[in-house]
Z-matrix of the N, CA and C atoms (Angstrom, degrees):
N
C 1 1.469
C 2 1.480 1 111.26
N 3 1.277 2 117.82 1 151.39
C 4 1.427 3 124.29 2 -178.99
C 5 1.541 4 110.60 3 -85.60
N 6 1.314 5 117.19 4 128.90
C 7 1.454 6 122.09 5 -178.16
C 8 1.549 7 111.84 6 -102.69
N 9 1.354 8 117.81 7 -0.16
C 10 1.461 9 120.04 8 179.45
C 11 1.501 10 111.91 9 -71.65
N 12 1.325 11 115.17 10 148.18
C 13 1.456 12 120.35 11 175.65
C 14 1.517 13 109.90 12 -70.32
N 15 1.336 14 116.13 13 136.40
C 16 1.445 15 120.92 14 -179.89
C 17 1.554 16 104.90 15 -105.90
N 18 1.312 17 117.88 16 117.92
C 19 1.456 18 119.99 17 -178.34
C 20 1.512 19 115.49 18 -127.32
N 21 1.326 20 117.11 19 0.03
C 22 1.450 21 122.08 20 177.35
C 23 1.514 22 110.04 21 -131.32
N 24 1.305 23 116.44 22 159.01
C 25 1.470 24 121.36 23 175.20
C 26 1.587 25 110.10 24 -61.76
N 27 1.295 26 115.44 25 -41.16
C 28 1.483 27 117.90 26 178.01
C 29 1.529 28 111.15 27 -58.76
N 30 1.299 29 117.18 28 -44.60
C 31 1.463 30 120.45 29 177.98
C 32 1.503 31 113.44 30 -64.15
N 33 1.359 32 116.51 31 -36.42
C 34 1.431 33 124.04 32 175.82
C 35 1.517 34 110.04 33 -62.77
N 36 1.313 35 118.33 34 -45.73
C 37 1.439 36 121.19 35 178.85
C 38 1.488 37 113.92 36 -68.43
N 39 1.319 38 117.33 37 -34.29
C 40 1.482 39 120.10 38 172.26
C 41 1.488 40 110.90 39 -60.21
N 42 1.364 41 115.81 40 -42.53
C 43 1.462 42 119.56 41 177.94
C 44 1.523 43 112.58 42 -65.87
N 45 1.341 44 116.12 43 -41.16
C 46 1.459 45 120.05 44 178.59
C 47 1.492 46 114.20 45 -57.96
N 48 1.330 47 116.62 46 -35.76
C 49 1.445 48 122.12 47 -178.20
C 50 1.533 49 112.69 48 -97.91
N 51 1.278 50 117.63 49 15.87
C 52 1.487 51 122.21 50 179.90
C 53 1.509 52 106.98 51 -67.38
N 54 1.289 53 116.91 52 127.72
C 55 1.495 54 121.09 53 174.70
C 56 1.466 55 111.76 54 -86.32
N 57 1.306 56 114.74 55 128.87
C 58 1.449 57 121.07 56 176.32
C 59 1.517 58 108.39 57 -113.62
N 60 1.325 59 118.76 58 150.03
C 61 1.451 60 121.15 59 177.34
C 62 1.558 61 109.50 60 -54.44
N 63 1.293 62 119.81 61 139.36
C 64 1.426 63 129.43 62 14.27
C 65 1.515 64 114.16 63 -94.00
N 66 1.315 65 119.91 64 12.37
C 67 1.465 66 123.41 65 -176.06
C 68 1.489 67 113.29 66 -82.57
N 69 1.311 68 116.96 67 140.28
C 70 1.472 69 119.80 68 176.98
C 71 1.543 70 111.76 69 -144.73
N 72 1.337 71 115.45 70 20.44
C 73 1.453 72 120.07 71 -177.79
C 74 1.524 73 116.74 72 -79.75
N 75 1.289 74 115.96 73 68.85
C 76 1.495 75 119.58 74 -175.51
C 77 1.542 76 110.83 75 -64.16
N 78 1.336 77 116.62 76 -30.31
C 79 1.473 78 119.10 77 176.91
C 80 1.544 79 110.36 78 -65.24
N 81 1.337 80 117.68 79 -38.30
C 82 1.451 81 122.10 80 178.90
C 83 1.533 82 109.67 81 -65.51
N 84 1.351 83 116.30 82 -43.37
C 85 1.501 84 120.70 83 177.01
C 86 1.510 85 109.40 84 -60.84
N 87 1.314 86 118.56 85 -46.91
C 88 1.439 87 121.99 86 -179.71
C 89 1.514 88 112.12 87 -59.86
N 90 1.332 89 115.94 88 -43.50
C 91 1.441 90 120.71 89 178.04
C 92 1.481 91 111.63 90 -60.12
N 93 1.338 92 118.90 91 -51.44
C 94 1.453 93 123.87 92 -178.32
C 95 1.512 94 110.48 93 -59.74
N 96 1.317 95 117.10 94 -44.19
C 97 1.454 96 119.83 95 -179.06
C 98 1.497 97 112.94 96 -66.57
N 99 1.351 98 117.54 97 -26.75
C 100 1.460 99 121.87 98 178.60
C 101 1.514 100 110.79 99 -70.53
N 102 1.323 101 119.24 100 -18.18
C 103 1.465 102 124.77 101 177.99
C 104 1.516 103 113.79 102 -81.02
N 105 1.333 104 116.85 103 -15.82
C 106 1.395 105 122.50 104 -176.53
C 107 1.523 106 115.42 105 -82.09
N 108 1.353 107 117.75 106 143.02
C 109 1.461 108 116.46 107 173.26
C 110 1.536 109 110.74 108 -72.56
N 111 1.279 110 117.93 109 170.15
C 112 1.518 111 117.86 110 179.94
C 113 1.487 112 109.96 111 -55.68
N 114 1.353 113 116.04 112 146.38
C 115 1.444 114 121.79 113 -179.66
C 116 1.501 115 110.50 114 -69.33
N 117 1.383 116 115.83 115 132.48
C 118 1.488 117 116.12 116 175.32
C 119 1.494 118 108.71 117 -74.63
N 120 1.297 119 116.87 118 167.94
C 121 1.496 120 120.00 119 179.71
C 122 1.513 121 113.69 120 -101.78
N 123 1.325 122 118.18 121 -9.22
C 124 1.454 123 121.59 122 -175.50
C 125 1.527 124 112.18 123 -77.13
N 126 1.308 125 113.64 124 127.56
C 127 1.497 126 120.94 125 172.05
C 128 1.502 127 109.57 126 -114.66
N 129 1.340 128 116.95 127 134.42
C 130 1.459 129 120.68 128 -176.64
C 131 1.562 130 109.61 129 -131.00
N 132 1.304 131 115.65 130 161.70
C 133 1.450 132 121.46 131 171.88
C 134 1.528 133 109.81 132 -82.85
N 135 1.315 134 117.55 133 125.06
C 136 1.450 135 119.46 134 -176.43
C 137 1.550 136 110.13 135 -140.97
N 138 1.327 137 115.23 136 164.14
C 139 1.463 138 121.70 137 -174.75
C 140 1.511 139 112.23 138 -68.36
N 141 1.337 140 117.98 139 -47.03
C 142 1.430 141 123.63 140 178.57
C 143 1.502 142 116.70 141 91.31
N 144 1.329 143 118.92 142 -7.70
C 145 1.463 144 120.26 143 -177.25
C 146 1.577 145 110.02 144 -152.30
N 147 1.302 146 116.92 145 48.20
C 148 1.451 147 119.12 146 -178.90
C 149 1.515 148 108.17 147 -74.49
N 150 1.341 149 115.23 148 121.15
C 151 1.452 150 124.19 149 179.65
C 152 1.511 151 106.97 150 -163.00
N 153 1.336 152 119.13 151 161.44
C 154 1.465 153 121.28 152 -174.78
C 155 1.515 154 114.56 153 -53.86
N 156 1.305 155 119.75 154 -37.38
C 157 1.475 156 121.40 155 -179.31
C 158 1.547 157 112.68 156 -64.40
N 159 1.299 158 117.29 157 -19.99
C 160 1.490 159 121.51 158 -177.17
C 161 1.521 160 111.07 159 -103.66
N 162 1.276 161 119.33 160 4.28
C 163 1.494 162 122.77 161 -178.63
C 164 1.526 163 106.90 162 -112.13
N 165 1.335 164 117.60 163 115.26
C 166 1.461 165 122.00 164 176.50
C 167 1.509 166 108.79 165 -86.98
N 168 1.342 167 116.97 166 129.98
C 169 1.410 168 122.83 167 -175.45
C 170 1.553 169 109.82 168 -129.56
N 171 1.282 170 116.22 169 144.09
C 172 1.473 171 120.36 170 175.94
C 173 1.508 172 106.99 171 -128.89
N 174 1.351 173 115.72 172 170.43
C 175 1.461 174 120.02 173 179.81
C 176 1.536 175 106.35 174 -125.70
N 177 1.326 176 115.59 175 134.67
C 178 1.456 177 119.48 176 178.31
C 179 1.496 178 113.71 177 -85.82
N 180 1.320 179 117.78 178 -179.07
C 181 1.476 180 122.40 179 -177.46
C 182 1.500 181 111.63 180 -65.91
N 183 1.344 182 120.96 181 -18.86
C 184 1.473 183 121.11 182 177.88
C 185 1.494 184 112.08 183 -91.45
N 186 1.344 185 118.85 184 -2.01
C 187 1.464 186 121.70 185 -179.13
C 188 1.528 187 113.32 186 90.40
N 189 1.276 188 116.35 187 8.31
C 190 1.486 189 122.65 188 179.78
C 191 1.540 190 108.97 189 -86.97
N 192 1.318 191 116.00 190 132.40
C 193 1.481 192 122.33 191 178.35
C 194 1.525 193 108.69 192 -85.10
N 195 1.313 194 116.37 193 145.33
C 196 1.446 195 121.35 194 173.78
C 197 1.536 196 108.91 195 -147.67
N 198 1.344 197 113.98 196 148.61
C 199 1.468 198 121.54 197 179.65
C 200 1.523 199 108.82 198 -77.42
N 201 1.370 200 115.49 199 128.42
C 202 1.467 201 119.16 200 178.87
C 203 1.516 202 109.96 201 -106.20
N 204 1.307 203 119.91 202 -14.43
C 205 1.433 204 121.04 203 -179.01
C 206 1.523 205 112.77 204 -179.35
N 207 1.315 206 115.23 205 163.11
C 208 1.452 207 122.29 206 175.17
C 209 1.489 208 105.10 207 -128.42
N 210 1.370 209 115.84 208 127.30
C 211 1.487 210 119.94 209 -175.52
C 212 1.520 211 109.83 210 -115.14
N 213 1.303 212 116.69 211 175.83
C 214 1.480 213 125.51 212 173.97
C 215 1.540 214 110.24 213 67.85
N 216 1.302 215 115.98 214 69.49
C 217 1.439 216 122.07 215 -177.66
C 218 1.518 217 114.21 216 -92.72
N 219 1.347 218 116.91 217 14.81
C 220 1.489 219 117.95 218 -173.39
C 221 1.503 220 115.40 219 -65.38
N 222 1.318 221 119.08 220 -23.14
C 223 1.475 222 121.71 221 175.56
C 224 1.542 223 114.75 222 -99.39
N 225 1.326 224 114.61 223 10.62
C 226 1.470 225 117.94 224 -179.33
C 227 1.505 226 109.96 225 -70.94
N 228 1.295 227 116.20 226 156.70
C 229 1.447 228 120.82 227 178.49
C 230 1.526 229 110.93 228 170.28
N 231 1.306 230 114.31 229 -168.90
C 232 1.459 231 120.59 230 179.68
C 233 1.537 232 107.88 231 -93.79
N 234 1.291 233 116.00 232 118.85
C 235 1.450 234 123.69 233 -175.05
C 236 1.522 235 109.88 234 -136.71
N 237 1.362 236 116.06 235 164.19
C 238 1.518 237 118.73 236 174.59
C 239 1.543 238 107.41 237 -56.38
N 240 1.315 239 113.96 238 147.67
C 241 1.474 240 120.93 239 -177.23
C 242 1.531 241 113.12 240 -53.99
N 243 1.296 242 119.03 241 -23.83
C 244 1.458 243 122.80 242 -176.68
C 245 1.559 244 112.60 243 -85.85
N 246 1.341 245 116.08 244 -15.66
C 247 1.469 246 121.59 245 -168.15
C 248 1.503 247 115.56 246 -51.46
N 249 1.321 248 115.82 247 -51.90
C 250 1.491 249 119.29 248 -176.16
C 251 1.538 250 112.11 249 -62.45
N 252 1.324 251 117.24 250 -46.44
C 253 1.414 252 118.84 251 -177.80
C 254 1.543 253 112.59 252 -71.80
N 255 1.283 254 118.46 253 -21.42
C 256 1.441 255 122.50 254 177.93
C 257 1.542 256 112.02 255 -81.04
N 258 1.314 257 116.28 256 -36.32
C 259 1.503 258 119.01 257 -173.93
C 260 1.499 259 112.78 258 -95.61
N 261 1.305 260 122.33 259 -18.56
C 262 1.429 261 122.11 260 -169.81
C 263 1.536 262 114.18 261 -64.82
N 264 1.282 263 119.29 262 -23.19
C 265 1.452 264 122.94 263 179.68
C 266 1.518 265 113.41 264 -110.32
N 267 1.300 266 118.67 265 19.11
C 268 1.463 267 118.33 266 179.65
C 269 1.527 268 113.75 267 -62.66
N 270 1.329 269 118.31 268 -32.52
C 271 1.474 270 119.65 269 179.92
C 272 1.522 271 110.93 270 -89.72
N 273 1.308 272 118.94 271 0.58
C 274 1.447 273 122.12 272 176.48
C 275 1.568 274 106.76 273 -77.46
N 276 1.351 275 116.77 274 122.11
C 277 1.462 276 117.14 275 -177.59
C 278 1.562 277 108.37 276 -157.15
N 279 1.297 278 113.23 277 -175.18
C 280 1.477 279 119.78 278 -176.04
C 281 1.492 280 114.44 279 -69.94
N 282 1.329 281 119.76 280 -11.60
C 283 1.440 282 121.47 281 -175.88
C 284 1.509 283 116.34 282 -78.62
N 285 1.334 284 118.45 283 -9.85
C 286 1.453 285 120.60 284 177.16
C 287 1.515 286 110.49 285 -149.66
N 288 1.337 287 113.99 286 155.09
C 289 1.447 288 119.14 287 -178.87
C 290 1.561 289 110.40 288 -96.42
N 291 1.307 290 114.02 289 121.51
C 292 1.480 291 120.74 290 179.84
C 293 1.508 292 108.13 291 -141.30
N 294 1.357 293 114.05 292 146.08
C 295 1.465 294 115.71 293 177.85
C 296 1.530 295 112.56 294 -126.08
N 297 1.308 296 118.43 295 6.32
C 298 1.463 297 120.96 296 -175.16
C 299 1.496 298 112.04 297 -62.28
N 300 1.353 299 119.38 298 -27.81
C 301 1.450 300 122.28 299 -179.73
C 302 1.487 301 110.98 300 -58.62
N 303 1.293 302 118.82 301 -28.49
C 304 1.527 303 123.26 302 -178.03
C 305 1.510 304 112.26 303 -67.22
N 306 1.340 305 116.04 304 -18.44
C 307 1.448 306 118.72 305 -176.11
C 308 1.535 307 113.49 306 -104.37
N 309 1.284 308 117.77 307 8.40
C 310 1.434 309 120.87 308 179.50
C 311 1.542 310 110.02 309 -72.32
N 312 1.327 311 116.99 310 138.51
C 313 1.447 312 118.83 311 178.60
C 314 1.522 313 109.45 312 -67.20
N 315 1.357 314 119.73 313 147.09
C 316 1.435 315 122.91 314 -177.89
C 317 1.537 316 114.73 315 -50.43
N 318 1.330 317 116.55 316 -29.33
C 319 1.472 318 119.95 317 -176.16
C 320 1.525 319 114.94 318 -67.64
N 321 1.344 320 116.95 319 -17.24
C 322 1.465 321 121.05 320 -178.34
C 323 1.516 322 114.39 321 -127.01
N 324 1.348 323 117.77 322 11.99
C 325 1.467 324 116.18 323 177.79
C 326 1.505 325 112.69 324 -77.42
N 327 1.365 326 117.15 325 151.05
C 328 1.454 327 118.83 326 177.36
C 329 1.537 328 114.34 327 -58.68
N 330 1.353 329 119.09 328 -27.14
C 331 1.444 330 122.60 329 178.37
C 332 1.502 331 111.31 330 -57.58
N 333 1.294 332 116.83 331 -26.20
C 334 1.459 333 120.38 332 -179.29
C 335 1.520 334 112.06 333 -67.32
N 336 1.281 335 117.53 334 -26.22
C 337 1.485 336 122.78 335 178.72
C 338 1.550 337 107.83 336 -136.50
N 339 1.323 338 115.11 337 58.42
C 340 1.475 339 121.97 338 -168.74
C 341 1.525 340 111.58 339 -57.93
N 342 1.332 341 118.15 340 -48.86
C 343 1.477 342 118.00 341 -177.42
C 344 1.511 343 111.13 342 -60.74
N 345 1.304 344 117.78 343 -40.21
C 346 1.481 345 121.27 344 -178.91
C 347 1.536 346 109.54 345 -65.50
N 348 1.343 347 116.02 346 -40.38
C 349 1.468 348 118.50 347 -179.74
C 350 1.535 349 110.60 348 -65.49
N 351 1.325 350 116.49 349 -46.93
C 352 1.459 351 119.30 350 179.66
C 353 1.524 352 113.41 351 -61.55
N 354 1.324 353 116.34 352 -45.29
C 355 1.494 354 120.32 353 179.08
C 356 1.521 355 108.28 354 -65.57
N 357 1.313 356 118.62 355 -38.90
C 358 1.442 357 121.74 356 179.21
C 359 1.550 358 112.09 357 -62.38
N 360 1.361 359 115.52 358 -40.87
C 361 1.462 360 119.99 359 175.03
C 362 1.490 361 113.06 360 -61.70
N 363 1.334 362 117.39 361 -44.19
C 364 1.459 363 122.89 362 178.15
C 365 1.517 364 111.11 363 -62.64
N 366 1.339 365 115.46 364 -44.63
C 367 1.483 366 119.81 365 178.89
C 368 1.506 367 111.07 366 -64.73
N 369 1.346 368 119.03 367 -46.12
C 370 1.447 369 122.17 368 -179.36
C 371 1.531 370 110.15 369 -61.31
N 372 1.282 371 116.19 370 -42.53
C 373 1.487 372 121.96 371 179.52
C 374 1.540 373 109.74 372 -60.27
N 375 1.335 374 114.47 373 -42.68
C 376 1.470 375 118.79 374 -176.06
C 377 1.514 376 110.81 375 -67.76
N 378 1.302 377 119.79 376 -42.73
C 379 1.449 378 121.54 377 -173.94
C 380 1.534 379 115.42 378 -95.13
N 381 1.346 380 115.45 379 -23.74
C 382 1.453 381 117.55 380 -179.30
C 383 1.510 382 115.28 381 -115.81
N 384 1.337 383 116.38 382 -12.80
C 385 1.426 384 121.85 383 177.46
C 386 1.545 385 113.81 384 69.08
N 387 1.361 386 116.86 385 27.73
C 388 1.449 387 121.68 386 179.22
C 389 1.527 388 110.72 387 -80.67
């Protein structure tokens, strides 16, 4: 594991694409990174694990749903501005039926950072088999 302090988006992305044994496909890493747009410089504080299980919802007397809280902040931190929208649907796949992604506000949908979401899915599949 890397013990260096990460203070820029470029350093964060270098860490994200760090190859650990048993992987040695530097050509694959170079190819995936070539698909990404230039790294933004903005770093923001974000939850890090937005998903239905971490969103508390209530219903009012008119039948309208509203968010009452967001729990499980253990992966929160300062990340690139795209991080939440890119990672929140990594576990969304063909194996189960879910519709919650349809209700995401535009500011955090994966479509906002489409190339990063697609490359992230390919990378995650390659190293984690998800």
